[in-house]
C-alpha positions in Angstrom: 52.2 15.6 18.1 50.5 12.7 16.2 49.3 11.1 19.4 47.7 14.3 20.6 46.0 14.7 17.2 44.7 11.2 17.3 43.5 11.7 20.9 41.7 14.9 19.8 40.0 13.1 16.9 38.9 10.3 19.2 37.4 12.7 21.7 35.6 14.7 19.2 34.6 12.1 16.6 30.8 12.8 16.8 31.4 16.5 16.2 33.6 15.7 13.2 30.9 13.5 11.8 28.3 16.3 12.3 30.5 18.8 10.5 31.2 16.5 7.5 27.5 15.6 7.2 26.6 19.3 7.5 28.9 20.1 4.6 27.3 17.5 2.4 23.8 18.5 3.4 24.5 22.2 2.8 25.9 21.4 -0.7 22.8 19.3 -1.5 20.4 22.0 -0.3 22.1 24.9 -2.0 22.4 23.0 -5.3 18.6 22.5 -5.4 17.7 26.2 -4.9 16.0 27.7 -8.0 17.9 30.5 -9.5 15.0 32.9 -8.7 15.8 32.4 -5.0 19.6 32.9 -5.1 19.4 36.7 -4.3 17.4 36.1 -1.1 19.7 33.2 -0.3 22.8 35.5 -0.6 21.2 38.0 1.7 20.6 35.3 4.3 24.2 34.2 3.9 25.3 37.8 4.6 23.2 37.8 7.8 24.9 34.6 8.9 28.3 36.1 8.2 27.2 39.0 10.5 26.7 36.4 13.3 30.2 35.0 12.5 31.6 38.5 13.0 29.9 38.8 16.4 31.2 35.4 17.4 34.8 36.5 16.5 34.4 39.7 18.5 33.2 37.7 21.5 36.1 35.2 21.2 38.6 38.1 21.0 37.0 39.7 24.1 37.2 36.5 26.1 40.7 35.6 25.1 43.5 36.2 27.6 45.8 39.1 26.8 48.8 36.8 26.5 47.1 34.4 24.1 48.3 36.1 20.9 47.2 33.3 18.6 43.5 33.7 19.7 43.7 37.4 19.3 45.3 37.3 15.9 42.9 34.6 14.6 39.9 36.6 16.1 41.2 39.8 14.4 41.6 38.0 11.1 38.1 36.5 11.5 36.6 40.0 12.1 38.4 41.5 9.1 37.6 38.7 6.7 34.1 38.3 7.9 33.5 42.1 7.4 35.0 41.9 3.9 32.7 39.0 3.2 29.6 40.8 4.4 30.4 44.0 2.5 31.3 42.1 -0.7 28.1 40.0 -0.4 25.9 43.1 -0.1 27.7 44.8 -3.1 27.2 41.7 -5.3 23.5 41.5 -4.2 23.0 45.2 -5.0 24.6 44.7 -8.4 22.3 41.7 -9.1 19.2 43.7 -8.1 20.3 46.6 -10.3 20.3 44.2 -13.3 16.6 43.4 -12.7 15.4 47.0 -12.5 13.8 48.6 -15.5 15.7 51.3 -17.3 13.2 54.0 -16.1 13.7 53.1 -12.4 17.5 53.1 -12.6 18.7 56.6 -11.5 22.1 55.9 -13.1 20.9 55.4 -16.6 22.6 57.1 -19.4 19.7 59.3 -20.4 19.4 60.9 -17.0 23.2 61.5 -16.7 23.2 63.1 -20.2 20.4 65.5 -19.1 22.3 66.6 -16.0 25.4 67.6 -18.0 
């Protein structure tokens, strides 16, 4: 078990370095984004998660029927990715609602009181 793990690490050392450097680069880039741009950044992240969902669907479609691990992991990736996309859009929508003026907000208390 340990020998196969070490062999895997030796064979894929460059990819491991790229992933580690990408994590640090991503943290550095995101931390320097001004707060005005966080909403568009979240929308872009939601689009990227949509690509993750498509990738998980492709993996599930290409997996052999007897490979239950790939099917279960693909299914979990689709479910969790979908929850992430929907949750991201809900949070983005709530943030945008905070910046609307009271006259533009159709759910304001004055309009709901008039309709009753």
